[in-house]
All heavy atoms as an XYZ file, in Angstrom:
719
protein
N      21.204    209.825     85.951
C      21.999    208.901     86.755
C      21.759    209.168     88.236
O      21.627    210.301     88.660
C      23.481    209.065     86.425
C      24.344    208.247     87.323
C      25.734    208.051     86.781
O      25.890    207.944     85.565
O      26.636    207.994     87.604
N      21.726    208.109     89.001
C      21.529    208.210     90.448
C      22.775    208.784     91.121
O      23.897    208.454     90.750
C      21.247    206.828     91.043
C      20.042    206.155     90.474
C      18.852    206.470     91.288
C      17.667    205.703     90.760
N      16.444    206.139     91.323
N      22.536    209.622     92.116
C      23.644    210.129     92.923
C      24.091    209.046     93.887
O      23.313    208.190     94.289
C      23.209    211.357     93.711
C      22.988    212.553     92.873
C      22.559    213.763     93.653
N      22.675    213.622     95.090
C      22.322    214.551     95.950
N      21.800    215.664     95.535
N      22.451    214.357     97.253
N      25.322    209.128     94.295
C      25.869    208.154     95.252
C      26.049    208.827     96.609
O      26.356    210.006     96.703
C      27.195    207.623     94.755
N      25.858    208.050     97.654
C      26.113    208.476     99.019
C      27.267    207.632     99.536
O      27.208    206.399     99.508
C      24.867    208.259     99.884
C      25.029    208.496    101.379
C      25.349    209.969    101.648
C      23.776    208.089    102.116
N      28.313    208.306    100.006
C      29.493    207.593    100.512
C      29.738    207.996    101.959
O      29.485    209.139    102.344
C      30.728    207.974     99.698
S      30.616    207.628     97.943
N      30.240    207.066    102.735
C      30.647    207.378    104.097
C      31.749    206.426    104.527
O      31.978    205.394    103.930
C      29.483    207.392    105.071
C      28.765    206.106    105.300
C      28.948    205.221    106.312
C      27.719    205.542    104.493
N      28.086    204.166    106.192
C      27.322    204.334    105.089
C      27.079    205.947    103.321
C      26.321    203.528    104.539
C      26.086    205.144    102.792
C      25.718    203.952    103.414
N      32.441    206.821    105.593
C      33.572    206.017    106.067
C      33.726    206.153    107.572
O      33.271    207.112    108.177
C      34.856    206.468    105.385
C      35.238    207.860    105.801
C      36.541    208.330    105.238
N      36.730    209.717    105.625
C      37.409    210.604    104.956
N      37.990    210.249    103.842
N      37.521    211.824    105.378
N      34.369    205.164    108.144
C      34.758    205.166    109.546
C      36.161    204.582    109.575
O      36.329    203.364    109.563
C      33.790    204.338    110.377
C      34.161    204.306    111.837
O      35.276    204.645    112.217
N      33.236    203.887    112.672
N      37.154    205.439    109.611
C      38.535    204.956    109.511
C      39.000    204.226    110.764
O      39.927    203.433    110.702
C      39.506    206.111    109.184
O      39.362    207.138    110.161
C      39.224    206.668    107.803
N      38.394    204.488    111.894
C      38.777    203.765    113.113
C      38.510    202.282    112.985
O      39.222    201.462    113.547
C      38.023    204.311    114.306
C      38.703    205.453    114.975
C      39.661    206.267    114.444
C      38.487    205.908    116.294
N      40.038    207.201    115.343
C      39.335    207.010    116.491
C      37.654    205.504    117.306
C      39.377    207.707    117.691
C      37.695    206.209    118.504
C      38.555    207.288    118.690
N      37.474    201.926    112.277
C      37.109    200.519    112.126
C      37.405    199.999    110.723
O      36.927    198.926    110.361
C      35.621    200.324    112.441
C      35.291    200.644    113.861
N      35.584    199.794    114.896
C      34.730    201.736    114.423
C      35.199    200.343    116.025
N      34.685    201.523    115.776
N      38.170    200.755    109.948
C      38.524    200.365    108.576
C      37.270    199.941    107.813
O      37.181    198.818    107.316
C      39.569    199.245    108.592
C      40.072    198.909    107.190
O      40.000    199.777    106.300
O      40.519    197.771    106.989
N      36.291    200.844    107.751
C      35.075    200.523    107.034
C      34.600    201.727    106.229
O      34.863    202.875    106.590
C      33.973    200.040    107.975
C      33.517    201.046    108.989
C      32.512    200.484    109.986
O      31.908    199.434    109.749
O      32.336    201.127    111.027
N      33.936    201.426    105.128
C      33.297    202.462    104.327
C      32.133    201.829    103.586
O      31.996    200.602    103.527
C      34.277    203.131    103.362
C      34.908    202.240    102.322
C      34.242    201.942    101.129
C      36.186    201.726    102.504
C      34.831    201.140    100.162
C      36.775    200.926    101.546
C      36.097    200.649    100.372
O      36.689    199.856     99.416
N      31.295    202.696    103.020
C      30.135    202.208    102.287
C      29.780    203.188    101.182
O      30.089    204.380    101.269
C      28.949    202.010    103.212
N      29.125    202.656    100.164
C      28.604    203.454     99.059
C      27.190    202.971     98.783
O      26.960    201.773     98.638
C      29.457    203.288     97.776
C      28.848    204.084     96.625
C      30.898    203.675     98.022
N      26.269    203.909     98.695
C      24.892    203.585     98.311
C      24.602    204.332     97.021
O      24.768    205.543     96.940
C      23.923    204.021     99.404
C      22.457    204.007     99.011
C      21.910    202.583     98.966
N      20.604    202.508     98.351
C      19.437    202.609     98.976
N      19.403    202.814    100.262
N      18.315    202.498     98.306
N      24.211    203.596     95.996
C      23.870    204.204     94.710
C      22.679    203.453     94.146
O      22.795    202.272     93.802
C      25.047    204.163     93.754
C      24.792    204.900     92.459
C      26.026    204.949     91.593
C      25.727    205.707     90.321
N      26.862    205.669     89.399
N      21.537    204.135     94.091
C      20.331    203.478     93.608
C      19.958    202.323     94.516
O      19.915    202.446     95.732
N      19.730    201.183     93.919
C      19.328    200.006     94.691
C      20.515    199.203     95.225
O      20.337    198.190     95.894
C      18.431    199.114     93.842
C      19.080    198.624     92.561
C      18.082    197.912     91.686
C      18.693    197.591     90.328
N      17.708    197.012     89.434
N      21.738    199.661     94.950
C      22.943    198.919     95.315
C      23.664    199.551     96.501
O      23.700    200.768     96.653
C      23.899    198.866     94.134
C      23.379    198.062     93.002
C      22.714    198.544     91.912
C      23.435    196.649     92.852
N      22.366    197.506     91.089
C      22.792    196.324     91.639
C      23.958    195.620     93.624
C      22.680    195.026     91.187
C      23.841    194.319     93.167
C      23.208    194.034     91.958
N      24.290    198.702     97.304
C      25.124    199.159     98.414
C      26.392    198.320     98.476
O      26.346    197.095     98.493
C      24.389    199.034     99.748
C      25.244    199.497    100.933
C      24.497    199.382    102.236
C      25.387    199.754    103.409
N      24.682    199.543    104.679
N      27.512    199.008     98.519
C      28.814    198.398     98.769
C      29.163    198.684    100.220
O      29.074    199.828    100.671
C      29.873    199.023     97.859
C      31.336    198.835     98.270
C      31.753    197.381     98.158
C      32.247    199.718     97.455
N      29.517    197.667    100.955
C      29.991    197.833    102.330
C      31.344    197.155    102.418
O      31.502    196.001    101.995
C      29.006    197.214    103.334
C      29.513    197.265    104.752
C      29.643    198.479    105.407
C      29.863    196.113    105.429
C      30.116    198.540    106.703
C      30.340    196.160    106.728
C      30.460    197.383    107.359
O      30.946    197.434    108.640
N      32.324    197.857    102.954
C      33.693    197.342    103.052
C      34.131    197.446    104.506
O      34.037    198.512    105.114
C      34.618    198.177    102.162
C      36.024    197.712    102.180
N      36.509    196.810    101.270
C      37.049    198.022    102.997
C      37.785    196.586    101.529
N      38.138    197.304    102.574
N      34.597    196.319    105.052
C      35.041    196.297    106.440
C      36.272    195.422    106.575
O      36.265    194.261    106.160
C      33.927    195.773    107.347
C      34.331    195.702    108.801
C      33.241    195.128    109.683
O      32.552    194.186    109.253
O      33.097    195.619    110.800
N      37.332    196.000    107.132
C      38.569    195.274    107.443
C      39.069    194.431    106.267
O      39.383    193.256    106.407
C      38.377    194.432    108.693
C      38.092    195.286    109.903
C      37.862    194.492    111.152
C      37.573    195.476    112.265
N      36.927    194.895    113.399
N      39.083    195.052    105.078
C      39.642    194.396    103.910
C      38.684    193.530    103.121
O      39.071    192.946    102.120
N      37.445    193.428    103.544
C      36.467    192.585    102.847
C      35.320    193.453    102.353
O      34.761    194.246    103.115
C      35.927    191.477    103.769
C      37.068    190.606    104.274
C      34.887    190.632    103.038
C      36.671    189.625    105.359
N      34.956    193.285    101.073
C      33.843    194.027    100.490
C      32.618    193.131    100.367
O      32.736    191.935    100.101
C      34.216    194.548     99.102
O      35.196    195.542     99.200
N      31.455    193.753    100.545
C      30.167    193.077    100.395
C      29.306    193.921     99.468
O      29.353    195.155     99.530
C      29.467    192.951    101.750
C      30.307    192.270    102.801
C      31.145    193.008    103.626
C      30.271    190.892    102.958
C      31.922    192.398    104.590
C      31.053    190.265    103.924
C      31.877    191.027    104.735
O      32.647    190.411    105.692
N      28.517    193.281     98.645
C      27.637    193.974     97.718
C      26.210    193.499     97.923
O      25.944    192.290     97.898
C      28.067    193.704     96.271
C      27.241    194.381     95.192
C      27.434    195.904     95.234
C      27.617    193.838     93.817
N      25.310    194.455     98.127
C      23.910    194.124     98.372
C      23.012    194.854     97.378
O      23.290    195.995     97.015
C      23.499    194.538     99.792
C      24.370    193.945    100.866
C      25.278    194.711    101.563
C      24.286    192.584    101.154
C      26.079    194.159    102.553
C      25.093    192.026    102.145
C      25.986    192.821    102.829
O      26.773    192.263    103.799
N      21.948    194.202     96.979
C      20.910    194.820     96.147
C      19.734    195.080     97.080
O      18.922    194.199     97.353
C      20.525    193.891     94.995
C      19.617    194.530     93.989
C      19.394    193.581     92.821
C      18.515    194.191     91.768
N      18.266    193.218     90.668
N      19.650    196.311     97.565
C      18.708    196.636     98.633
C      17.249    196.516     98.210
O      16.391    196.262     99.057
C      19.001    198.038     99.170
C      20.398    198.202     99.776
C      20.597    199.631    100.250
C      20.637    197.221    100.896
N      16.963    196.652     96.924
C      15.574    196.527     96.474
C      15.053    195.104     96.669
O      13.853    194.887     96.811
C      15.441    196.933     95.013
O      16.249    196.114     94.188
N      15.945    194.135     96.697
C      15.564    192.736     96.901
C      15.942    192.211     98.286
O      15.450    191.168     98.706
C      16.259    191.839     95.868
C      15.859    192.166     94.436
O      14.765    192.732     94.235
O      16.653    191.875     93.525
N      16.839    192.918     98.975
C      17.420    192.407    100.218
C      17.738    193.567    101.159
O      18.895    193.896    101.364
C      18.692    191.614     99.869
C      19.455    191.104    101.067
O      18.842    190.904    102.135
O      20.678    190.910    100.940
N      16.723    194.190    101.723
C      16.987    195.338    102.590
C      17.600    194.952    103.932
O      18.055    195.806    104.678
C      15.744    196.212    102.772
C      14.620    195.503    103.476
O      14.757    194.370    103.928
N      13.480    196.164    103.565
N      17.652    193.668    104.252
C      18.314    193.202    105.474
C      19.816    192.993    105.258
O      20.534    192.671    106.193
C      17.688    191.901    105.956
N      20.279    193.158    104.020
C      21.692    192.975    103.675
C      22.196    191.605    104.112
O      23.222    191.463    104.754
C      22.533    194.107    104.270
C      22.103    195.468    103.765
C      22.862    196.621    104.381
O      23.924    196.402    105.009
O      22.403    197.752    104.231
N      21.476    190.580    103.715
C      21.806    189.207    104.097
C      22.499    188.428    102.985
O      23.143    187.418    103.259
C      20.531    188.467    104.510
N      22.376    188.888    101.734
C      22.910    188.134    100.592
C      23.987    188.953     99.901
O      23.702    189.980     99.276
C      21.783    187.778     99.601
C      20.687    186.992    100.313
C      22.345    186.986     98.425
C      19.416    186.854     99.507
N      25.221    188.506    100.000
C      26.351    189.178     99.359
C      26.383    188.774     97.884
O      26.532    187.600     97.552
C      27.643    188.767    100.064
C      28.873    189.445     99.503
O      28.744    190.337     98.644
O      29.975    189.067     99.936
N      26.289    189.756     96.994
C      26.211    189.500     95.551
C      27.486    189.837     94.797
O      27.474    189.899     93.564
C      25.038    190.301     94.962
C      23.659    189.936     95.492
C      22.630    190.915     94.963
C      23.298    188.511     95.107
N      28.607    190.044     95.489
C      29.820    190.471     94.787
C      30.308    189.456     93.763
O      30.845    189.834     92.723
C      30.919    190.833     95.769
C      31.526    189.664     96.506
C      32.625    190.131     97.431
C      33.035    189.008     98.328
N      32.961    189.347     99.727
N      30.125    188.176     93.996
C      30.568    187.153     93.039
C      29.699    187.184     91.783
O      30.200    187.032     90.677
C      30.544    185.753     93.694
C      30.843    184.665     92.675
C      31.548    185.681     94.839
N      28.401    187.437     91.956
C      27.475    187.452     90.825
C      27.507    188.754     90.040
O      27.087    188.781     88.884
C      26.045    187.207     91.312
C      25.870    185.853     91.941
O      26.671    184.941     91.731
N      24.842    185.714     92.744
N      27.979    189.844     90.658
C      27.972    191.165     90.020
C      29.318    191.865     90.202
O      29.383    192.957     90.784
C      26.845    192.019     90.602
C      25.488    191.456     90.370
N      24.798    191.631     89.190
C      24.696    190.689     91.150
C      23.629    191.023     89.266
N      23.555    190.428     90.447
N      30.403    191.300     89.681
C      31.723    191.921     89.879
C      31.839    193.301     89.231
O      32.562    194.159     89.740
C      32.693    190.916     89.266
C      31.871    190.132     88.293
C      30.499    190.064     88.898
N      31.122    193.534     88.137
C      31.170    194.846     87.493
C      30.552    195.919     88.383
O      31.065    197.036     88.469
C      30.459    194.821     86.139
C      31.197    193.969     85.110
O      32.393    193.670     85.330
O      30.581    193.606     84.096
N      29.453    195.596     89.038
C      28.798    196.545     89.943
C      29.688    196.807     91.156
O      29.810    197.947     91.615
C      27.434    196.014     90.385
C      26.655    196.953     91.264
C      26.431    198.330     90.668
C      25.436    198.333     89.541
N      25.133    199.729     89.079
N      30.335    195.775     91.657
C      31.272    195.942     92.770
C      32.393    196.893     92.372
O      32.702    197.841     93.097
C      31.834    194.590     93.202
C      32.840    194.629     94.346
C      32.164    194.995     95.655
C      33.538    193.292     94.468
N      32.976    196.682     91.214
C      34.058    197.550     90.729
C      33.587    198.987     90.542
O      34.304    199.933     90.877
C      34.617    197.020     89.411
O      35.223    195.775     89.599
N      32.387    199.136     90.005
C      31.823    200.476     89.792
C      31.698    201.231     91.109
O      32.113    202.390     91.220
C      30.453    200.366     89.133
C      29.726    201.687     89.008
C      28.273    201.526     88.596
O      27.919    200.513     87.961
O      27.483    202.434     88.919
N      31.146    200.585     92.125
C      30.955    201.256     93.405
C      32.281    201.480     94.137
O      32.448    202.492     94.831
C      29.984    200.473     94.279
C      28.552    200.407     93.732
C      27.660    199.604     94.673
C      27.976    201.775     93.485
N      33.238    200.597     93.973
C      34.565    200.820     94.554
C      35.227    202.040     93.916
O      35.886    202.821     94.593
C      35.433    199.574     94.404
C      35.026    198.470     95.356
C      35.808    197.175     95.175
O      36.349    196.943     94.068
O      35.855    196.397     96.136
N      35.029    202.211     92.617
C      35.576    203.375     91.922
C      34.889    204.662     92.397
O      35.548    205.687     92.588
C      35.426    203.218     90.411
C      36.139    204.274     89.618
C      37.639    204.328     89.847
O      38.270    203.275     90.104
O      38.207    205.441     89.775
N      33.581    204.611     92.601
C      32.851    205.760     93.136
C      33.441    206.154     94.481
O      33.680    207.335     94.749
C      31.340    205.435     93.269
C      30.629    206.483     94.116
C      30.693    205.323     91.899
N      33.706    205.166     95.331
C      34.281    205.468     96.648
C      35.679    206.077     96.511
O      35.994    207.071     97.178
C      34.354    204.230     97.535
C      34.982    204.569     98.856
C      34.259    205.233     99.840
C      36.325    204.302     99.102
C      34.844    205.609    101.034
C      36.921    204.675    100.296
C      36.178    205.325    101.250
O      36.770    205.712    102.427
N      36.514    205.517     95.661
C      37.872    206.042     95.490
C      37.857    207.496     95.029
O      38.647    208.315     95.503
C      38.655    205.181     94.503
C      39.039    203.831     95.052
C      39.730    202.993     93.994
C      39.930    201.576     94.477
N      40.478    200.705     93.433
N      36.956    207.818     94.115
C      36.844    209.200     93.636
C      36.373    210.127     94.754
O      36.879    211.236     94.906
C      35.889    209.266     92.443
C      36.452    208.609     91.202
C      35.445    208.521     90.059
O      34.338    209.113     90.157
O      35.765    207.857     89.053
N      35.407    209.686     95.543
C      34.919    210.484     96.661
C      36.013    210.675     97.701
O      36.244    211.788     98.176
C      33.695    209.790     97.285
C      33.164    210.450     98.510
C      32.337    211.528     98.565
C      33.426    210.069     99.866
N      32.056    211.841     99.880
C      32.716    210.962    100.689
C      34.176    209.051    100.460
C      32.739    210.866    102.084
C      34.201    208.970    101.844
C      33.491    209.867    102.633
N      36.703    209.607     98.050
C      37.768    209.657     99.056
C      38.876    210.626     98.642
O      39.410    211.361     99.469
C      38.336    208.254     99.277
C      39.540    208.172    100.181
C      39.250    208.470    101.641
O      38.095    208.382    102.072
O      40.211    208.805    102.359
N      39.197    210.645     97.360
C      40.251    211.534     96.867
C      39.887    213.008     97.044
O      40.771    213.863     97.164
C      40.529    211.235     95.401
N      38.610    213.327     97.097
C      38.149    214.713     97.258
C      38.032    215.140     98.714
O      37.854    216.320     99.003
C      36.777    214.878     96.595
C      36.812    214.695     95.108
C      35.415    214.776     94.547
C      35.401    214.403     93.080
N      34.014    214.366     92.560
N      38.107    214.205     99.640
C      37.935    214.521    101.054
C      39.174    215.249    101.589
O      40.294    214.829    101.329
C      37.704    213.254    101.875
C      36.379    212.577    101.599
S      34.957    213.512    102.188
C      34.479    214.425    100.722
N      38.962    216.329    102.350
C      40.112    217.101    102.839
C      40.890    216.390    103.947
O      42.072    216.624    104.102
C      39.473    218.381    103.367
C      38.066    218.014    103.678
C      37.692    216.926    102.706
N      40.238    215.523    104.728
C      40.908    214.820    105.813
C      40.817    213.326    105.567
O      39.781    212.827    105.156
C      40.279    215.154    107.165
C      40.361    216.610    107.490
C      39.248    217.426    107.380
C      41.563    217.174    107.871
C      39.329    218.778    107.663
C      41.647    218.525    108.154
C      40.526    219.329    108.052
N      41.853    212.616    105.859
C      41.894    211.177    105.637
C      41.597    210.391    106.905
O      41.933    209.249    107.029
C      43.262    210.752    105.083
C      43.605    211.399    103.777
C      42.578    211.092    102.704
C      42.951    211.737    101.401
N      41.861    211.843    100.472
N      40.957    211.030    107.866
C      40.621    210.347    109.105
C      39.330    210.926    109.662
O      38.887    211.981    109.243
C      41.741    210.480    110.115
C      42.083    211.919    110.444
C      43.463    212.049    111.005
O      44.305    211.221    110.753
N      43.714    213.072    111.757
N      38.761    210.251    110.629
C      37.515    210.713    111.227
C      37.779    211.900    112.144
O      38.920    212.181    112.504
C      36.840    209.580    112.022
O      37.729    209.162    113.047
C      36.470    208.423    111.135
N      36.728    212.562    112.572
C      36.833    213.730    113.428
C      37.641    213.433    114.691
O      38.417    214.244    115.151
C      35.432    214.214    113.810
C      35.361    215.396    114.771
C      36.022    216.621    114.148
C      33.928    215.693    115.122
N      37.468    212.256    115.257
C      38.168    211.901    116.488
C      39.372    211.013    116.208
O      39.711    210.151    116.975
C      37.201    211.209    117.448
C      36.043    212.087    117.794
C      34.802    211.853    117.256
C      36.211    213.157    118.654
C      33.739    212.682    117.560
C      35.160    213.995    118.952
C      33.918    213.748    118.410
N      40.014    211.251    115.081
C      41.145    210.447    114.656
C      42.440    210.854    115.322
O      42.474    211.567    116.313
N      43.542    210.428    114.749
C      44.863    210.565    115.358
C      45.257    212.017    115.647
O      45.868    212.279    116.653
C      45.905    209.920    114.454
C      45.732    208.414    114.341
C      46.728    207.829    113.373
C      46.457    206.360    113.193
N      47.292    205.781    112.140
N      44.894    212.960    114.778
C      45.289    214.342    115.029
C      44.745    214.852    116.346
O      45.471    215.416    117.138
C      44.781    215.246    113.895
C      45.615    215.170    112.650
C      45.143    216.159    111.616
O      44.020    216.624    111.637
N      46.019    216.478    110.689
N      43.472    214.651    116.602
C      42.867    215.131    117.840
C      43.444    214.395    119.050
O      43.767    215.009    120.057
C      41.349    214.940    117.793
C      40.580    215.522    118.976
C      40.843    217.012    119.106
C      39.105    215.256    118.825
N      43.634    213.094    118.945
C      44.178    212.336    120.062
C      45.611    212.762    120.388
O      45.992    212.851    121.537
C      44.138    210.835    119.752
C      42.758    210.209    119.742
C      42.869    208.742    119.339
C      42.079    210.318    121.088
N      46.394    213.073    119.373
C      47.764    213.472    119.583
C      47.840    214.738    120.453
O      48.661    214.857    121.324
C      48.443    213.716    118.228
C      49.909    214.093    118.352
C      50.590    214.156    116.997
C      50.064    215.321    116.206
N      50.763    215.506    114.939
N      46.935    215.675    120.237
C      46.933    216.919    121.001
C      46.369    216.752    122.399
O      46.654    217.551    123.265
C      46.147    217.993    120.236
C      46.770    218.344    118.934
N      48.002    218.957    118.832
C      46.357    218.126    117.664
C      48.315    219.119    117.566
N      47.339    218.631    116.835
N      45.593    215.700    122.615
C      44.987    215.543    123.938
C      45.831    214.688    124.877
O      45.490    214.535    126.031
C      43.596    214.914    123.785
O      43.710    213.602    123.275
N      46.943    214.135    124.390
C      47.778    213.286    125.245
C      48.802    214.079    126.014
O      49.217    215.092    125.789
C      48.494    212.215    124.413
C      47.560    211.203    123.783
C      48.366    210.234    122.915
C      46.831    210.408    124.846
């Protein structure tokens, strides 16, 4: 099975998951699904055609997020609170 790469930017309410030829990108409440082997420019959103793949990658992200020790980026609210 292919390993997944996950990342997030909580300041902009965005995250992404890359697994094999698929990429889930989520921004401000909207998810996009791309098949990078056919569309490396990420121009064609396939979430309607592949809802199972979308759900799979969303679950991968949720599992990864649950393991993260901090729920914000390095320059998130904790650091700003101390610098004010």
